[in-house]
ZAMARGU-4260 file (C-alpha; in steps of 0.2 Angstrom, whole numbers, plus 5000, padded with zeros to 4 digits):
<rodrens>
0) 5828/5954/5583 | 5844/5954/5573 | 5856/5940/5577 | 5874/5940/5571 | 5880/5929/5557
5) 5883/5911/5563 | 5901/5907/5568 | 5897/5888/5569 | 5884/5878/5560 | 5880/5860/5564
10) 5866/5853/5554 | 5862/5835/5559 | 5854/5822/5548 | 5837/5819/5555 | 5833/5801/5558
15) 5815/5795/5554 | 5806/5780/5560 | 5797/5768/5549 | 5778/5770/5547 | 5764/5766/5534
20) 5764/5777/5519 | 5746/5780/5521 | 5733/5778/5534 | 5724/5763/5527 | 5720/5772/5511
25) 5712/5786/5520 | 5720/5803/5522 | 5724/5809/5539 | 5713/5824/5537 | 5698/5814/5530
30) 5700/5802/5545 | 5700/5816/5557 | 5685/5825/5550 | 5675/5809/5549 | 5679/5805/5567
35) 5675/5823/5573 | 5658/5822/5564 | 5655/5806/5573 | 5659/5814/5590 | 5648/5829/5585
40) 5633/5817/5582 | 5635/5808/5598 | 5638/5823/5609 | 5622/5831/5601 | 5612/5815/5606
45) 5620/5815/5623 | 5628/5798/5621 | 5646/5803/5624 | 5653/5808/5641 | 5658/5826/5644
50) 5677/5822/5642 | 5675/5816/5625 | 5665/5831/5619 | 5679/5842/5625 | 5687/5838/5608
55) 5674/5849/5599 | 5679/5864/5610 | 5697/5865/5606 | 5704/5878/5595 | 5710/5881/5582
60) 5699/5869/5572 | 5709/5871/5556 | 5723/5882/5548 | 5713/5888/5534 | 5699/5899/5542
65) 5699/5916/5550 | 5710/5919/5565 | 5727/5917/5556 | 5740/5931/5559 | 5756/5935/5551
70) 5771/5936/5562 | 5789/5942/5560 | 5797/5925/5564 | 5787/5914/5553 | 5785/5913/5534
75) 5767/5908/5534 | 5752/5915/5545 | 5749/5906/5561 | 5734/5903/5573 | 5731/5918/5584
80) 5731/5906/5599 | 5749/5904/5597 | 5752/5922/5601 | 5739/5924/5614 | 5752/5926/5628
85) 5767/5938/5630 | 5779/5923/5629 | 5771/5917/5613 | 5772/5933/5605 | 5790/5935/5609
90) 5794/5917/5603 | 5786/5920/5586 | 5794/5937/5584 | 5812/5929/5584 | 5820/5929/5567
95) 5832/5915/5564 | 5849/5917/5556 | 5843/5904/5543 | 5824/5907/5542 | 5812/5894/5534
100) 5806/5898/5516 | 5787/5898/5513 | 5789/5884/5500 | 5793/5868/5510 | 5795/5858/5494
105) 5778/5850/5496 | 5772/5843/5479 | 5754/5837/5474 | 5753/5819/5475 | 5765/5816/5490
110) 5758/5804/5503 | 5758/5810/5521 | 5773/5799/5525 | 5783/5805/5510 | 5780/5823/5515
115) 5785/5819/5533 | 5801/5811/5527 | 5805/5825/5515 | 5803/5838/5530 | 5814/5827/5540
120) 5828/5826/5527 | 5827/5845/5521 | 5822/5855/5536 | 5824/5846/5552 | 5840/5846/5562
125) 5851/5855/5575 | 5858/5871/5570 | 5871/5878/5582 | 5878/5896/5579 | 5888/5898/5594
130) 5892/5888/5610 | 5895/5894/5628 | 5906/5884/5641 | 5903/5883/5660 | 5885/5890/5660
135) 5879/5891/5678 | 5860/5892/5675 | 5846/5893/5662 | 5830/5903/5661 | 5815/5894/5653
140) 5806/5908/5644 | 5790/5899/5639 | 5784/5885/5650 | 5774/5872/5642 | 5756/5867/5647
145) 5750/5849/5650 | 5741/5841/5635 | 5727/5830/5639 | 5720/5816/5628 | 5709/5828/5619
150) 5723/5839/5613 | 5734/5824/5609 | 5720/5818/5598 | 5717/5834/5589 | 5725/5839/5572
155) 5726/5857/5576 | 5724/5861/5594 | 5742/5858/5600 | 5755/5871/5594 | 5771/5860/5596
160) 5767/5841/5597 | 5785/5837/5592 | 5792/5846/5607 | 5779/5841/5620 | 5785/5829/5633
165) 5775/5823/5649 | 5788/5822/5662 | 5794/5825/5680 | 5797/5842/5687 | 5807/5852/5674
170) 5820/5858/5687 | 5825/5840/5689 | 5831/5840/5670 | 5844/5854/5673 | 5849/5857/5691
175) 5860/5843/5695 | 5877/5839/5702 | 5883/5836/5685 | 5873/5849/5676 | 5868/5867/5679
180) 5868/5875/5696 | 5851/5884/5694 | 5835/5884/5684 | 5823/5899/5682 | 5805/5900/5675
185) 5789/5909/5678 | 5784/5910/5696 | 5770/5899/5702 | 5759/5899/5718 | 5758/5882/5726
190) 5754/5888/5743 | 5736/5880/5743 | 5742/5863/5740 | 5735/5851/5753 | 5748/5845/5766
195) 5745/5827/5760 | 5754/5832/5744 | 5769/5841/5751 | 5780/5826/5756 | 5789/5825/5739
200) 5796/5843/5739 | 5806/5855/5750 | 5795/5867/5760 | 5800/5882/5750 | 5792/5874/5735
205) 5775/5879/5742 | 5779/5897/5746 | 5769/5911/5737 | 5777/5924/5727 | 5776/5942/5734
210) 5771/5957/5723 | 5783/5959/5708 | 5791/5942/5710 | 5788/5935/5693 | 5803/5922/5693
215) 5806/5906/5703 | 5823/5899/5704 | 5828/5881/5709 | 5845/5877/5717 | 5852/5862/5726
220) 5844/5847/5718 | 5855/5832/5722 | 5849/5822/5707 | 5839/5810/5718 | 5826/5818/5729
225) 5815/5833/5724 | 5815/5838/5743 | 5833/5843/5741 | 5829/5857/5728 | 5826/5874/5736
230) 5815/5887/5727 | 5816/5906/5729 | 5808/5920/5720 | 5815/5935/5711 | 5809/5950/5701
235) 5820/5946/5686 | 5830/5931/5680 | 5848/5930/5684 | 5853/5919/5670 | 5862/5926/5655
240) 5855/5912/5644 | 5838/5905/5641 | 5828/5895/5629 | 5810/5896/5621 | 5799/5885/5610
245) 5787/5888/5596 | 5777/5878/5584 | 5780/5881/5565 | 5769/5880/5551 | 5773/5872/5534
250) 5761/5871/5519 | 5749/5856/5520 | 5757/5850/5536 | 5743/5847/5548 | 5731/5841/5534
255) 5744/5827/5532 | 5745/5824/5550 | 5762/5832/5552 | 5767/5845/5565 | 5784/5855/5567
260) 5792/5864/5582 | 5807/5874/5586 | 5818/5875/5602 | 5828/5891/5602 | 5842/5895/5613
265) 5846/5913/5616 | 5859/5925/5624 | 5847/5935/5634 | 5858/5950/5635 | 5861/5952/5616
270) 5846/5943/5610 | 5857/5933/5599 | 5851/5916/5593 | 5864/5903/5598 | 5855/5887/5592
275) 5839/5880/5585 | 5833/5862/5585 | 5819/5860/5572 | 5809/5844/5572 | 5793/5836/5565
280) 5781/5822/5571 | 5769/5812/5562 | 5752/5808/5570 | 5750/5790/5571 | 5733/5781/5568
285) 5724/5776/5584 | 5717/5759/5586 | 5698/5757/5586 | 5688/5763/5596 | 5697/5780/5595
290) 5692/5798/5599 | 5698/5806/5583 | 5707/5792/5573 | 5725/5800/5576 | 5736/5803/5590
295) 5752/5814/5591 | 5760/5801/5604 | 5768/5790/5600 | 5770/5795/5582 | 5786/5794/5571
300) 5797/5810/5574 | 5813/5818/5569 | 5826/5822/5575 | 5826/5808/5589 | 5838/5801/5601
305) 5849/5786/5596 | 5845/5775/5611 | 5852/5758/5609 | 5840/5745/5617 | 5829/5759/5622
310) 5817/5762/5608 | 5802/5768/5619 | 5812/5782/5627 | 5816/5793/5612 | 5807/5807/5620
315) 5810/5806/5639 | 5813/5820/5652 | 5829/5825/5644 | 5822/5829/5627 | 5825/5847/5628
320) 5841/5846/5638 | 5848/5834/5625 | 5850/5849/5613 | 5852/5863/5625 | 5868/5856/5633
325) 5876/5856/5616 | 5874/5875/5615 | 5876/5879/5633 | 5888/5867/5642 | 5884/5865/5660
330) 5897/5871/5673 | 5895/5855/5683 | 5898/5843/5668 | 5914/5834/5671 | 5912/5818/5661
335) 5901/5809/5648 | 5882/5807/5651 | 5879/5789/5647 | 5864/5788/5636 | 5866/5806/5629
340) 5884/5804/5623 | 5881/5788/5613 | 5886/5790/5594 | 5873/5800/5585 | 5867/5810/5599
</rodrens>
């Protein structure tokens, strides 16, 4: 991929929340290894339940062993699990107009929090190269998978903890009387869902795709009831613009309880990178008793919303839309969006 030189560049200062400079004198990696060893002992003895032992089966187990691969869009090797799918391989093949250097600025002696704050100040932010007005619809090129408690408690298993949000149906973020007209993503078959679970959505939601229909498209959502959204299948996306996500790797990041991710907005016709949001999250310490001693949610992260009076909603259902709309202005947008348009957002 060879994107054009940027016409517009917006680099936002990344705000970071306050957190302890160290995890009670114990490094994040030491804490994680100690707790995992405890889980291993208990699982071997049969004293843990099956759900707890799932933590031991998650991969990758670290970023230093075998199974790391070099890709075109990353300065450092990444876990092969990140490129196990076609969508993952494409995401990590994208070369940005301003690629990250292999040297992040990490220096021996930095505490985990000092390193996190350094990454927030030097590498996180929003980088917009070209904007587009009156965009009708979007194509989500790489859907995210649900992350359970085990993944949230593992230092290495999640590719992009920063960008992960547990939320409502994704089309509800984008298809709206004041946003986009349609939203596209990979086709799914919900035809076998029991009748008792069908009341929330339009009957079309539970149709099965036919052979070759790899895209599902949502239209008509009124912003209130999911039953108003109509789903149809297609053999290819109709959207001119789309977005994709990927995890990023920085030196010594996961060992310090830090994970980064990028949200990339693309012109699907030219493969031009229109904008990138890069952010980081710090794995907060779990209260005892805990599965692994750390948890990606709710950890300090940057960039974050500026929500006056709403500190617990800094990663809500609009966490992706918050940035995408700055690059791809929705055709239906006719006025301010209250909490997204406050100063600093």
